[in-house]
C-alpha positions in Angstrom: 106.8 128.9 40.8 108.9 126.5 42.9 111.7 124.5 41.5 111.2 120.8 41.5 114.4 119.0 42.7 114.7 115.3 41.8 117.4 113.2 43.4 118.2 109.5 43.8 121.0 107.0 43.4 122.6 106.5 40.0 120.2 104.9 37.5 117.2 105.5 39.7 115.4 107.3 36.8 116.1 110.9 37.6 116.8 112.2 34.1 113.9 110.3 32.5 111.4 111.4 35.1 112.6 115.0 34.9 112.3 114.9 31.1 108.6 113.8 31.4 107.8 116.4 34.0 109.6 119.1 31.9 107.4 118.3 28.9 104.1 118.0 30.9 104.6 121.1 33.1 106.3 123.3 30.4 109.3 123.8 32.7 113.0 123.6 31.6 115.1 120.8 33.1 118.7 121.0 34.1 121.1 118.6 35.8 124.5 118.6 37.3 126.1 117.5 34.1 124.7 120.5 32.3 126.2 122.8 34.9 129.6 121.1 34.6 129.5 121.7 30.8 128.8 125.4 31.5 131.9 125.4 33.7 133.9 123.6 31.0 133.0 126.3 28.5 134.1 129.0 31.0 137.5 127.2 31.2 138.0 127.1 27.5 136.6 123.7 26.7 134.2 123.1 23.8 131.7 120.4 25.1 129.3 119.0 22.6 127.0 116.0 22.6 126.2 113.4 25.2 129.5 111.5 24.6 131.7 114.5 25.1 132.7 113.1 28.5 134.4 110.2 26.8 136.5 112.4 24.5 140.1 113.4 25.3 138.9 116.9 26.2 136.1 115.6 28.4 138.3 113.2 30.2 140.9 115.9 30.8 138.2 118.1 32.3 136.9 115.4 34.6 140.5 114.7 35.8 140.9 118.4 36.5 137.6 118.2 38.5 138.8 115.2 40.5 141.8 117.1 41.8 139.8 120.1 42.9 136.8 119.8 45.3 135.9 123.4 44.5 134.5 122.2 41.2 131.6 120.5 42.8 131.0 123.4 45.2 130.9 125.8 42.2 128.6 123.5 40.3 126.2 123.3 43.3 126.4 127.1 43.8 125.2 127.6 40.2 122.4 125.1 40.7 121.3 126.8 43.9 121.1 130.1 42.0 118.8 128.5 39.4 116.7 126.8 42.1 116.2 130.2 43.8 114.8 131.6 40.6 112.1 128.8 40.5 110.2 127.6 37.4 112.7 124.8 36.7 113.2 121.1 37.2 116.6 120.2 38.6 118.2 116.7 38.9 121.0 116.7 41.5 122.6 114.5 44.1 123.3 117.3 46.5 120.7 120.1 46.0 118.0 118.6 48.3 120.4 118.8 51.3 122.0 122.2 50.6 119.0 124.1 49.3 116.2 125.4 51.6 114.0 126.0 48.5 112.1 123.8 46.0 109.9 120.7 46.1 112.2 117.8 46.7 111.7 114.3 45.4 113.8 111.2 46.2 113.5 108.3 43.6 114.1 105.0 45.4 115.5 101.9 43.7 117.7 99.2 45.2 121.1 98.3 44.0 120.1 95.3 41.8 117.2 97.1 40.1 119.5 100.0 39.2 122.2 97.7 38.0 119.7 96.0 35.7 118.8 99.3 34.2 122.4 100.2 33.7 123.1 96.9 32.0 120.2 97.4 29.6 121.1 101.0 28.9 124.9 100.4 28.4 124.6 96.9 26.9 126.8 95.4 29.6 126.4 92.4 31.9 124.6 92.5 35.2 127.7 91.4 37.0 129.7 94.3 35.6 127.1 96.9 36.4 126.5 95.6 39.9 130.2 96.1 40.5 130.1 99.6 39.0 127.0 100.5 40.9 128.6 99.6 44.2 131.7 101.6 43.5 129.7 104.6 42.4 127.4 104.5 45.4 130.4 104.2 47.8 132.3 107.0 46.1 129.3 109.3 46.0 128.6 108.8 49.7 132.2 109.5 50.7 132.5 112.6 48.4 129.3 114.3 49.7 130.0 113.3 53.3 133.3 115.0 53.0 132.0 118.1 51.1 128.8 118.7 53.1 128.6 116.1 55.9 125.4 114.7 54.3 124.1 111.2 54.3 123.6 110.7 50.6 121.4 107.7 49.9 120.7 107.1 53.5 118.8 110.2 54.7 115.4 111.0 53.2 114.6 113.7 55.8 115.1 116.6 53.3 112.5 115.3 50.9 108.9 116.2 50.4 108.1 112.8 48.9 109.8 109.5 48.1 108.8 107.6 45.0 109.7 103.9 44.7 110.6 103.4 41.0 111.4 99.7 41.2 108.1 98.4 40.0 106.6 101.4 38.1 107.4 103.1 34.9 109.0 106.6 34.6 105.7 107.9 33.5 103.9 106.5 36.5 106.6 108.1 38.8 106.1 111.4 37.1 102.3 111.0 37.5 102.8 110.4 41.3 104.8 113.6 41.6 102.2 115.6 39.6 99.4 114.2 41.8 101.3 115.3 44.9 101.9 118.8 43.6 98.1 119.1 42.8 97.2 117.7 46.3 99.3 120.4 47.9 97.9 123.1 45.8 101.2 123.8 44.1 100.3 123.1 40.6 98.6 125.7 38.4 96.7 123.4 36.1 95.6 126.2 33.8 99.2 127.1 33.0 100.6 123.7 33.6 103.2 124.9 36.0 104.1 124.5 39.7 103.2 127.4 41.9 105.2 128.6 44.9 102.7 127.3 47.5 101.7 124.4 49.7 103.3 123.2 52.9 105.8 120.5 53.4 104.7 117.5 55.4 106.5 117.3 58.7 
């Protein structure tokens, strides 16, 4: 059963869509943040809860990561291992470019739309989240260009499908992905899981 890899810019809906697909297809879901927490445990940290990143320990770990590019490469290597095993839904910025396996989906949403979602989610102003979004987009592009020479957010060539999430709900986005999997004969509807089959559109 192929892994389903979901990517997109920050606040494009990756985690929400992955959660819906995980429930509907009975497949576990994992993201880059989960992998980083695994690495934190290996280094003696005790991550717990969604807000761990904002604790002194979480901040210390992130600062350690910022000074060592090998952190991201190790995290990606762990994700690639899980992708190769299949039967999993992965949310990742980099995996679609560095993995030759999996069914790859790009969630498309423009800067303003994503900033509006962030403002609602974090209870902040649109002006503030627009600024944050621009900074994150720029930093992510530079980081992954340096690490892998990839065009994050600008290149959709690696993807099997692109879903525009600006004017649809997360459920509708998940439905589009499921429909495409069925169309390609990659979904075993009896077991509710994606099969390792189908051909990628050229």
